C-alpha positions as CSV (number, residue, x, y, z in Angstrom):
1,M,0.0,-201.1,57.5
2,I,2.7,-199.5,59.6
3,L,3.2,-196.8,57.1
4,K,-0.5,-196.1,56.9
5,R,-0.7,-195.7,60.7
6,I,2.3,-193.3,60.7
7,L,0.7,-191.2,57.9
8,R,-2.6,-191.1,59.8
9,K,-0.8,-190.1,62.9
10,C,1.1,-187.3,61.1
11,R,-2.1,-186.1,59.4
12,K,-3.9,-186.0,62.8
13,K,-1.0,-183.9,64.3
14,Y,-1.0,-181.6,61.4
15,I,-4.7,-181.0,61.6
16,Q,-4.6,-180.3,65.3
17,K,-1.7,-178.0,64.9
18,N,-3.3,-176.0,62.1
19,K,-6.8,-176.0,63.4
20,T,-8.1,-172.5,64.1
21,G,-10.7,-171.5,66.5
22,F,-14.2,-170.1,65.7
23,I,-14.4,-166.7,64.2
24,D,-17.3,-164.4,65.2
25,L,-18.1,-161.8,62.5
26,H,-21.1,-160.2,64.2
27,C,-20.7,-159.1,67.8
28,H,-21.7,-156.0,69.8
29,I,-18.9,-156.1,72.3
30,L,-17.6,-152.5,72.1
31,P,-18.7,-150.8,75.3
32,E,-21.0,-147.7,75.4
33,V,-21.4,-147.2,71.7
34,D,-24.7,-149.0,70.9
35,D,-27.2,-151.4,72.5
36,G,-24.4,-153.9,73.1
37,A,-21.9,-154.0,76.0
38,K,-23.0,-151.3,78.5
39,D,-19.5,-150.8,80.0
40,L,-15.9,-152.1,79.9
41,Q,-16.6,-154.7,82.5
42,Q,-19.4,-156.3,80.6
43,A,-17.2,-156.3,77.5
44,I,-14.5,-158.1,79.4
45,N,-17.1,-160.6,80.6
46,M,-18.2,-161.2,77.0
47,L,-14.6,-161.8,76.0
48,K,-14.2,-164.4,78.7
49,L,-17.4,-166.2,77.5
50,A,-16.3,-166.0,73.9
51,Y,-12.9,-167.4,74.6
52,K,-14.4,-170.3,76.6
53,E,-16.7,-171.0,73.7
54,G,-13.7,-171.5,71.5
55,I,-13.8,-168.2,69.6
56,R,-10.4,-167.0,68.7
57,A,-11.2,-164.0,66.4
58,I,-13.9,-161.4,66.7
59,A,-15.0,-158.7,64.3
60,V,-16.5,-156.1,66.6
61,T,-19.6,-154.8,64.7
62,P,-21.3,-151.8,66.5
63,H,-24.5,-150.5,64.9
64,Y,-24.3,-147.6,62.6
65,K,-27.8,-146.1,62.2
66,E,-28.4,-142.5,61.3
67,T,-29.6,-140.3,64.2
68,V,-29.5,-143.3,66.5
69,F,-26.0,-144.8,66.6
70,E,-23.5,-142.4,64.8
71,N,-20.2,-143.0,66.5
72,P,-17.1,-141.5,64.7
73,T,-14.6,-144.2,63.6
74,I,-12.0,-142.7,65.9
75,R,-14.2,-143.3,68.9
76,L,-14.8,-146.9,67.8
77,I,-11.0,-147.4,67.5
78,E,-10.5,-146.0,71.0
79,K,-13.1,-148.4,72.4
80,L,-11.5,-151.3,70.5
81,N,-8.1,-150.5,71.9
82,Q,-9.5,-150.5,75.4
83,I,-10.8,-154.1,75.1
84,K,-7.7,-155.2,73.2
85,V,-5.7,-154.5,76.3
86,A,-8.1,-156.7,78.3
87,A,-7.9,-159.4,75.5
88,K,-4.2,-159.8,76.0
89,E,-4.8,-162.3,78.8
90,F,-6.6,-164.6,76.3
91,E,-3.8,-166.3,74.3
92,G,-4.5,-166.3,70.5
93,L,-7.6,-164.1,70.7
94,T,-7.6,-161.3,68.0
95,L,-10.1,-158.4,67.6
96,T,-10.7,-156.3,64.5
97,L,-13.0,-153.4,63.7
98,G,-16.2,-153.7,61.7
99,C,-19.7,-152.3,61.7
100,E,-23.3,-153.3,61.3
101,I,-24.8,-150.9,58.9
102,Y,-28.5,-150.1,59.0
103,Y,-29.0,-149.4,55.3
104,S,-30.1,-146.0,54.1
105,H,-29.7,-144.2,50.8
106,E,-26.7,-142.5,52.3
107,S,-24.8,-145.6,53.3
108,V,-22.7,-145.9,50.2
109,H,-21.6,-142.3,50.4
110,M,-20.6,-142.7,54.1
111,L,-18.7,-145.8,53.3
112,L,-16.8,-144.1,50.4
113,D,-16.1,-141.1,52.7
114,G,-14.7,-143.4,55.4
115,V,-17.4,-142.5,57.9
116,I,-18.4,-146.1,58.3
117,P,-15.7,-148.8,58.7
118,T,-15.7,-152.0,56.7
119,I,-14.8,-155.4,58.2
120,A,-11.1,-155.6,58.9
121,D,-10.5,-152.7,56.4
122,S,-11.6,-155.1,53.6
123,R,-14.4,-154.6,51.0
124,Y,-16.7,-156.7,53.1
125,I,-19.5,-155.0,55.0
126,L,-22.2,-156.3,57.3
127,V,-25.6,-154.8,56.4
128,E,-29.0,-155.0,58.0
129,F,-32.5,-153.7,57.0
130,S,-35.8,-153.4,58.7
131,P,-37.2,-156.9,59.2
132,Y,-40.3,-155.7,57.3
133,A,-38.4,-154.0,54.4
134,E,-39.8,-154.7,50.9
135,Y,-37.7,-157.2,48.9
136,K,-37.1,-154.6,46.1
137,Y,-35.7,-152.1,48.7
138,I,-33.4,-154.8,50.1
139,K,-32.2,-155.9,46.6
140,N,-31.7,-152.4,45.3
141,G,-29.7,-151.4,48.4
142,L,-27.4,-154.4,48.3
143,Q,-27.0,-153.9,44.5
144,D,-26.0,-150.3,45.1
145,M,-23.2,-151.5,47.5
146,I,-22.0,-154.1,45.1
147,L,-21.8,-151.7,42.2
148,N,-19.6,-149.4,44.4
149,G,-17.2,-152.2,45.0
150,Y,-18.3,-153.6,48.3
151,R,-19.1,-157.2,49.3
152,P,-22.3,-157.1,51.4
153,I,-23.0,-159.7,54.0
154,L,-26.7,-159.6,54.9
155,A,-26.9,-159.7,58.7
156,H,-29.3,-162.2,60.4
157,A,-30.9,-163.2,57.0
158,E,-33.5,-165.2,58.9
159,R,-35.3,-162.1,60.2
160,Y,-36.6,-160.7,56.9
161,D,-40.3,-161.4,56.3
162,N,-39.9,-160.7,52.6
163,L,-37.1,-163.1,52.0
164,C,-39.0,-166.3,52.6
165,E,-39.0,-167.4,49.0
166,L,-35.9,-169.4,47.8
167,E,-36.0,-167.7,44.4
168,K,-35.6,-164.2,46.0
169,I,-32.8,-165.4,48.2
170,R,-31.0,-167.0,45.3
171,N,-31.4,-163.8,43.3
172,L,-29.4,-162.0,46.0
173,T,-26.7,-164.6,46.3
174,D,-26.3,-164.9,42.5
175,M,-25.9,-161.1,42.6
176,G,-23.0,-161.3,45.0
177,V,-24.6,-161.0,48.4
178,Y,-23.5,-163.3,51.3
179,L,-25.8,-164.4,54.0
180,Q,-25.2,-164.5,57.7
181,I,-27.4,-166.2,60.3
182,N,-27.4,-165.9,64.1
183,T,-26.6,-168.9,66.3
184,G,-29.6,-168.1,68.4
185,G,-31.8,-168.1,65.4
186,V,-30.7,-171.6,64.5
187,L,-31.4,-172.9,68.0
188,G,-34.8,-171.3,68.2
189,E,-34.0,-168.6,70.8
190,F,-35.9,-166.0,68.8
191,G,-39.0,-168.1,68.0
192,R,-40.1,-170.9,65.7
193,E,-40.3,-168.8,62.5
194,E,-36.7,-167.7,62.6
195,K,-35.6,-171.2,63.4
196,R,-37.6,-172.6,60.5
197,R,-36.0,-170.0,58.1
198,C,-32.5,-170.8,59.4
199,K,-33.1,-174.5,58.7
200,K,-34.4,-173.8,55.2
201,L,-31.3,-171.6,54.4
202,L,-29.0,-174.3,55.8
203,R,-30.7,-177.1,54.0
204,Y,-30.2,-175.4,50.6
205,R,-26.6,-174.4,51.5
206,L,-27.4,-170.7,51.1
207,V,-25.7,-169.5,54.3
208,H,-22.1,-168.3,54.1
209,V,-21.5,-167.2,57.8
210,A,-22.9,-168.0,61.2
211,A,-22.3,-165.6,64.0
212,T,-23.4,-164.8,67.6
213,D,-24.7,-161.3,67.2
214,A,-24.0,-161.1,70.9
215,H,-25.1,-158.0,72.9
216,D,-24.3,-158.8,76.5
217,D,-23.0,-161.5,78.9
218,T,-26.4,-163.0,79.9
219,E,-29.4,-163.2,77.6
220,R,-27.5,-162.6,74.3
221,A,-24.0,-163.8,75.2
222,P,-21.4,-164.9,72.6
223,A,-22.4,-168.6,72.5
224,I,-21.3,-170.7,69.6
225,K,-20.5,-174.3,70.5
226,K,-24.0,-175.6,70.7
227,C,-24.9,-174.2,67.3
228,F,-21.8,-175.5,65.7
229,Q,-22.4,-179.0,67.0
230,F,-26.0,-178.8,65.8
231,I,-25.1,-177.8,62.3
232,K,-22.2,-180.3,62.2
233,K,-24.5,-183.1,63.1
234,K,-27.4,-182.0,60.9
235,Y,-25.5,-180.7,57.8
236,G,-22.0,-182.1,58.0
237,T,-18.6,-181.1,59.4
238,E,-17.4,-179.5,56.2
239,Y,-20.3,-177.1,56.0
240,A,-20.2,-176.3,59.8
241,E,-16.5,-175.5,59.6
242,A,-17.0,-173.3,56.5
243,L,-19.7,-171.2,58.4
244,F,-17.8,-170.8,61.6
245,I,-14.1,-170.9,60.6
246,Y,-13.1,-170.9,57.0
247,N,-15.5,-168.5,55.4
248,P,-15.1,-165.9,58.2
249,K,-11.3,-166.4,57.9
250,K,-11.5,-165.4,54.2
251,V,-13.6,-162.4,55.0
252,L,-11.0,-161.1,57.5
253,A,-8.3,-161.7,54.9
254,G,-10.4,-159.9,52.2
255,K,-10.5,-163.0,50.0
256,Y,-13.4,-164.0,47.9
257,L,-15.9,-166.6,49.1
258,M,-17.0,-169.3,46.8
């Protein structure tokens, strides 16, 4: 009995020591580059909120959409370095560059040419489509990226009207697509339909990553705790930690997700 208590105590200490914080793979925190943080001060406010929520790593993912948001990578790096200076006051918080790509037929060429950055310089990319895009268009676009060696993560998968059928979603995941859902979508902040879709995806364990998709420090702030607790209670600790910690950690390391 004494030995068991000692072993439990050692295990508890080991888990606490090696426990990592949440990782946010979808966040519009770079100032003045898209419809996210409007200036450096708002970006700093978002960092403070994220840190308070328990987030310890952020992939900054500014939009890349032709003719709308076309920031050169060098400019994104400059903006990232700005907020990295501000982030030094938050112990253990790391920031890395990514991008949210609005898919077009030119996306693969721009990725291959280095015009669009991948997540943490890995083969993972965060990709979005019009919420009303046809299923065939979404599938063909994602397949094109996979065939060129990329690992697409479909951003806010709950938004797409033509991905309501489980068979279609499973076709994508079987093909090698990963699904990301927004914390706000899970909690119903964007309406009943998106909440229903999130629950459906979670129930069938089709989600790989949950992220904030934060855009500001008020209405779309980097909130994560409430959603994590909801998923943990409803779908289990192991799955919740996979979505918010372990799968995102693998993405940043460039490792394959199961």
